[in-house]
C-alpha positions in Angstrom: 63.8 56.3 120.1 64.0 59.8 121.4 61.9 62.8 120.3 64.2 65.8 119.5 62.5 69.0 118.5 59.6 67.1 116.9 61.8 64.8 114.9 62.4 61.3 115.8 66.1 60.3 115.6 67.0 56.7 116.1 70.3 55.5 117.7 71.8 54.5 114.3 71.2 58.0 112.9 72.7 59.6 116.0 75.8 57.4 115.7 76.1 58.2 112.0 75.8 62.0 112.7 78.3 61.8 115.5 80.7 59.9 113.3 80.3 62.5 110.5 81.0 65.3 113.0 84.1 63.5 114.3 85.5 63.0 110.8 84.8 66.6 109.9 86.5 67.9 113.0 89.5 65.6 112.5 90.0 66.9 109.0 90.2 70.5 110.3 93.5 72.0 111.2 93.3 73.2 114.8 96.3 75.5 114.3 94.5 77.6 111.7 95.5 78.1 108.1 99.1 77.4 107.3 101.2 80.1 105.8 102.4 79.3 102.3 106.2 79.0 101.8 108.2 80.5 99.0 110.7 77.7 99.4 114.2 77.9 100.6 117.8 77.3 99.7 119.7 74.4 101.3 123.5 74.1 101.1 125.0 70.6 101.4 128.6 69.6 102.1 130.0 66.4 100.5 133.6 65.9 101.4 135.3 69.2 100.5 132.6 70.2 98.0 129.3 72.0 98.4 126.2 72.2 96.3 122.9 74.1 96.7 119.3 73.0 96.2 116.2 75.1 95.9 113.4 73.5 97.8 109.8 74.4 96.8 107.5 73.1 99.6 107.2 73.3 103.4 107.4 69.5 103.5 110.8 69.6 101.8 112.1 72.3 104.2 110.9 70.3 107.1 112.7 67.2 105.8 115.9 69.3 105.3 115.6 70.5 108.9 115.2 67.0 110.2 118.2 65.9 108.2 120.3 68.8 109.6 119.3 67.7 113.1 120.4 64.2 112.6 117.1 62.5 111.6 117.3 59.1 109.8 116.4 60.5 106.3 119.6 62.5 105.6 120.4 61.6 102.0 119.2 64.2 99.5 117.9 62.5 96.4 117.0 64.6 93.4 116.7 64.6 89.6 119.7 66.1 87.8 118.8 69.0 85.5 121.1 71.0 83.3 121.5 74.7 84.2 122.8 76.3 87.3 119.5 77.3 88.9 120.3 78.0 92.6 123.4 75.8 92.4 125.9 78.5 91.9 129.3 77.3 90.7 128.0 74.2 88.9 126.3 73.7 85.5 123.5 71.5 86.9 120.9 71.6 89.7 118.5 69.2 91.4 114.8 69.2 91.2 112.1 67.0 92.9 114.4 66.6 95.9 113.4 64.1 98.7 115.4 62.9 101.7 116.1 59.2 102.1 117.5 56.9 104.8 119.1 54.7 102.1 119.8 55.0 98.4 121.4 52.9 95.7 125.1 53.3 95.1 124.6 54.3 91.5 123.6 57.8 92.4 126.1 58.3 95.2 129.1 60.6 94.5 130.4 64.1 94.7 129.1 67.3 93.0 132.2 67.2 90.8 131.2 63.7 89.6 127.9 65.1 88.4 129.7 68.1 86.8 131.9 65.7 84.8 129.1 63.3 83.7 126.1 65.7 83.5 122.5 64.5 83.7 123.6 60.9 82.9 125.3 60.6 86.3 123.6 58.1 88.5 120.9 57.3 86.0 119.8 60.9 86.1 119.7 61.2 89.9 122.2 62.4 92.5 122.0 61.0 96.1 125.3 61.6 97.9 125.4 59.4 100.9 127.9 61.5 102.8 126.0 64.8 102.3 125.3 66.9 105.3 123.1 70.0 105.5 125.3 73.1 106.1 122.6 75.7 106.0 118.9 76.3 105.3 117.7 79.8 104.2 114.0 80.2 103.9 112.6 82.7 101.4 
């Protein structure tokens, strides 16, 4: 044991304190606080048709950028909701959008397919396999 400022600290205690410090430092973001995002608008091309999705989080925007750059998770997959929202030209929009590498065929299609069938299309989800990101506009 070693005497440190009048307090005896054994090796197990020093190891535990070191581990606690390491865990605390690892949990801290070394880049400083992240700036909040107000979301963004992503435009997708599916064949000759386009649709737009309002993304809410920085994680969604990052995933859209990776999809645009040819990353493996390129298929937008979202819950179909009635109402235009940011999806001008259509009577529906997507919410809770993620990007997937693969998706079931049931939700694959074109925006016009969703327009015809509404929220019942694809079991309530739209995941066009051939979609490509045309543009991303951050807010």
